[in-house]
C-alpha positions as CSV (number, residue, x, y, z in Angstrom):
1,G,-79.3,-45.0,-10.5
2,N,-78.8,-48.5,-9.1
3,V,-76.0,-49.9,-6.9
4,L,-75.4,-53.6,-7.4
5,F,-73.4,-55.5,-4.7
6,S,-72.3,-59.1,-4.4
7,P,-70.3,-61.2,-1.9
8,D,-69.1,-63.6,-4.6
9,S,-69.6,-61.8,-8.0
10,I,-72.3,-64.4,-8.8
11,S,-75.4,-63.5,-6.8
12,W,-76.2,-59.8,-6.9
13,S,-78.5,-57.5,-4.9
14,K,-79.7,-54.1,-5.9
15,W,-80.0,-50.8,-4.0
16,A,-82.0,-48.2,-5.9
17,L,-81.4,-44.4,-6.0
18,D,-83.3,-41.6,-7.7
19,K,-80.1,-40.0,-9.1
20,R,-77.8,-41.1,-11.9
21,L,-74.5,-42.6,-10.7
22,W,-71.2,-42.6,-12.6
23,G,-68.1,-43.6,-10.6
24,V,-67.2,-46.0,-7.8
25,T,-64.0,-46.8,-5.9
26,Y,-62.8,-48.4,-2.7
27,G,-60.2,-47.2,-0.2
28,N,-59.5,-46.7,3.5
29,S,-62.2,-49.4,4.2
30,T,-64.8,-47.4,2.4
31,F,-66.7,-47.7,-0.9
32,I,-67.6,-44.4,-2.5
33,I,-70.0,-43.7,-5.4
34,V,-70.6,-40.4,-7.2
35,G,-73.1,-39.0,-9.5
36,N,-75.2,-36.1,-10.8
37,S,-75.9,-32.9,-8.8
38,G,-72.8,-33.4,-6.6
39,R,-74.1,-36.7,-5.2
40,I,-71.7,-38.7,-3.0
41,Y,-72.5,-41.9,-1.1
42,T,-70.3,-44.0,1.2
43,S,-70.5,-47.5,2.5
44,P,-68.3,-49.7,4.7
45,D,-69.6,-52.9,3.1
46,G,-71.3,-52.1,-0.2
47,I,-74.7,-52.9,1.4
48,S,-75.6,-50.0,3.7
49,W,-75.1,-46.6,2.2
50,D,-74.9,-43.1,3.6
51,D,-75.6,-39.9,1.7
52,K,-72.5,-37.6,2.1
53,T,-73.7,-35.0,-0.5
54,N,-72.8,-31.5,0.5
55,R,-74.3,-28.8,-1.8
56,D,-72.1,-26.2,-0.2
57,V,-69.1,-28.0,-1.7
58,T,-70.5,-28.6,-5.2
59,R,-73.8,-29.0,-7.1
60,L,-72.1,-30.0,-10.3
61,K,-72.1,-33.5,-12.0
62,L,-69.4,-35.8,-10.5
63,R,-68.1,-38.3,-13.0
64,E,-65.3,-40.4,-11.4
65,V,-63.5,-41.2,-8.1
66,T,-60.3,-42.8,-7.1
67,Y,-58.2,-43.4,-4.0
68,G,-54.4,-43.1,-3.5
69,N,-51.8,-41.5,-1.1
70,S,-54.4,-41.7,1.7
71,T,-56.7,-39.4,-0.3
72,F,-60.0,-39.8,-2.2
73,V,-60.2,-37.7,-5.4
74,I,-63.4,-37.0,-7.2
75,T,-63.5,-35.3,-10.6
76,G,-66.5,-33.7,-12.5
77,F,-67.9,-31.0,-14.7
78,S,-66.5,-27.5,-15.1
79,G,-63.1,-28.5,-13.7
80,T,-64.5,-29.9,-10.4
81,I,-62.0,-31.7,-8.2
82,L,-62.9,-32.7,-4.7
83,T,-60.6,-34.4,-2.1
84,S,-61.2,-36.2,1.2
85,S,-59.2,-38.3,3.6
86,D,-62.2,-40.2,5.0
87,G,-64.9,-39.9,2.3
88,T,-67.1,-37.8,4.6
89,T,-65.6,-34.3,4.7
90,W,-64.8,-33.0,1.2
91,T,-62.8,-30.0,0.0
92,N,-63.3,-28.4,-3.4
93,R,-60.0,-28.0,-5.2
94,R,-61.5,-26.5,-8.4
95,D,-59.0,-23.9,-9.7
96,T,-60.3,-21.9,-12.7
97,S,-56.8,-20.8,-13.5
98,V,-55.9,-24.4,-14.2
99,T,-59.1,-25.5,-16.1
100,T,-62.9,-25.1,-16.3
101,E,-63.2,-28.1,-18.7
102,D,-65.3,-31.1,-17.8
103,L,-63.2,-33.8,-16.2
104,Y,-64.2,-37.5,-16.7
105,G,-61.7,-40.2,-15.7
106,V,-59.3,-40.1,-12.8
107,T,-56.7,-42.6,-11.5
108,Y,-53.8,-42.9,-9.1
109,A,-50.6,-44.8,-9.6
110,N,-46.8,-44.5,-9.1
111,G,-47.3,-41.5,-6.7
112,T,-49.3,-39.5,-9.2
113,F,-53.0,-38.6,-9.7
114,V,-54.1,-38.2,-13.3
115,T,-57.4,-36.8,-14.5
116,V,-58.6,-36.4,-18.1
117,G,-61.5,-34.6,-19.8
118,D,-62.4,-32.2,-22.6
119,N,-59.1,-30.9,-24.2
120,I,-57.2,-31.6,-20.9
121,I,-55.0,-33.9,-18.9
122,L,-54.1,-32.8,-15.4
123,S,-51.6,-34.4,-13.0
124,S,-51.0,-34.0,-9.2
125,S,-48.8,-35.6,-6.6
126,D,-51.2,-34.9,-3.7
127,G,-54.7,-34.3,-5.2
128,T,-54.6,-30.7,-4.1
129,T,-52.4,-28.9,-6.5
130,W,-52.9,-29.7,-10.2
131,T,-50.9,-29.0,-13.4
132,S,-52.3,-28.9,-16.9
133,R,-50.4,-30.9,-19.6
134,S,-51.0,-28.6,-22.5
135,S,-49.4,-30.9,-25.1
136,V,-52.8,-32.7,-25.5
137,S,-54.9,-29.6,-26.2
138,G,-57.7,-30.3,-28.7
139,D,-58.4,-33.9,-27.8
140,L,-61.5,-35.1,-25.9
141,F,-60.6,-37.8,-23.3
142,N,-63.1,-40.1,-21.6
143,T,-61.1,-42.1,-19.1
144,V,-57.6,-43.1,-18.0
145,N,-56.0,-46.2,-16.5
146,Y,-52.6,-47.4,-15.3
147,G,-50.8,-50.7,-15.9
148,N,-47.4,-52.1,-16.9
149,G,-45.7,-48.9,-15.7
150,T,-47.8,-46.8,-18.1
151,F,-50.7,-44.4,-17.9
152,V,-53.1,-44.8,-20.8
153,A,-55.8,-42.1,-21.6
154,V,-58.5,-42.9,-24.2
155,G,-61.3,-40.8,-25.8
156,Q,-63.2,-39.6,-28.7
157,S,-62.5,-40.6,-32.3
158,G,-60.2,-43.4,-31.2
159,I,-57.5,-41.3,-29.5
160,I,-55.0,-43.0,-27.2
161,Y,-52.2,-41.3,-25.3
162,T,-49.6,-42.9,-23.1
163,S,-47.3,-41.6,-20.3
164,S,-44.8,-43.2,-18.0
165,D,-45.0,-40.4,-15.4
166,G,-48.4,-38.6,-16.0
167,I,-46.5,-35.5,-17.2
168,T,-45.2,-36.1,-20.7
169,W,-47.8,-37.7,-23.1
170,T,-47.4,-39.4,-26.5
171,S,-50.2,-40.0,-29.0
172,R,-50.6,-43.6,-30.2
173,T,-52.3,-45.1,-33.2
174,S,-55.4,-47.0,-32.1
175,G,-56.5,-48.2,-35.6
176,T,-60.1,-47.0,-35.0
177,S,-62.0,-43.8,-35.3
178,E,-64.8,-45.0,-32.9
179,H,-65.1,-43.3,-29.6
180,I,-63.3,-45.3,-26.8
181,W,-65.1,-45.1,-23.5
182,G,-63.5,-47.7,-21.2
183,I,-60.1,-49.2,-20.5
184,A,-58.8,-51.7,-18.0
185,S,-55.5,-53.4,-17.3
186,G,-54.6,-56.8,-15.9
187,N,-52.6,-60.0,-16.5
188,G,-50.1,-57.9,-18.5
189,I,-52.6,-56.5,-21.0
190,F,-54.7,-53.4,-21.6
191,V,-58.2,-53.8,-22.9
192,A,-60.1,-50.8,-24.3
193,V,-63.7,-50.7,-25.4
194,G,-65.9,-48.3,-27.3
195,Y,-68.7,-47.6,-29.7
196,S,-70.0,-50.2,-32.3
197,G,-68.6,-53.1,-30.4
198,T,-65.0,-51.9,-30.5
199,I,-62.5,-53.9,-28.5
200,L,-58.8,-53.2,-28.6
201,T,-55.9,-54.9,-26.8
202,S,-52.3,-53.9,-26.1
203,P,-49.4,-55.4,-24.1
204,D,-47.8,-52.0,-23.5
205,G,-50.3,-49.2,-24.4
206,T,-48.3,-48.4,-27.5
207,T,-49.3,-51.0,-30.1
208,W,-52.9,-51.9,-30.4
209,A,-54.9,-54.7,-32.1
210,S,-58.6,-54.9,-32.9
211,R,-60.5,-57.8,-31.6
212,T,-63.8,-59.3,-32.7
213,S,-66.5,-58.6,-30.1
214,G,-69.4,-60.3,-31.8
215,T,-71.6,-57.2,-31.2
216,T,-72.2,-53.8,-32.7
217,N,-73.6,-52.4,-29.5
218,N,-71.7,-49.6,-27.8
219,L,-69.3,-50.8,-25.1
220,E,-68.4,-48.8,-22.0
C-alpha cells in the first residue's frame, strides 16, 4: 500500500507500506488510514505516520473510517466496528447480535453514523450502539455518502438507496446494472462511479442521469 500526500494537490510524495490500505479520514487534528489485518496508521500532518495497529483489538480487514461527534469510527469485515476519541486507543464495538456481515462504507452527518455492507445498513447516534435497518436485506452495498440533507448508499448491480435520517431507506432507480463503487457530493450534486466507466449524477439522490465518461475502465 502507498500513502500519497501533497501540500497543494499538485506535487505529491509517496510513503510506502507493505500492507494494503483501504480508507482514510481526517478529524481531531489527525489523519487516519486503515487496511488489511487490522492495520491502523495515524499522522498529524500526512507526512509522518505512526503504526497504531493493535491485534488484541482486531486482526480483521478494515475497510473504511470516518470522524464525527468527537469520535473516529472504523468499519470492516465480519461486522467489525472500532471507535476511538483520539485515534490511538481503540475499542471494538462488534456485536454479533446485530450483524456478522462485512461492512464497507461508513459516514457521519446530521448527528448520525451510517455504515453499509453485505445485506446490511446500520445506524448509530454515538458509534457505540448500532441498529440494523432490516428493510434493505438482500442488497450488497459498497459505500455511503451524505449531501443535500440526504444519505445515499450505493452498491452491486446498480443499487441506490436514500434516507433523510439514516433510519428509513428508499430504493431508487439508477438506470444501470453495473456495480457502483464510489459516491461523492459537492456543489449541490451527487456523483457516483462504477464498473465499465459508469458515471451517474443526481441533484437529490433520487433521480439519476448517466454521463459519458470516455472510458470502459472500472471507476472506484
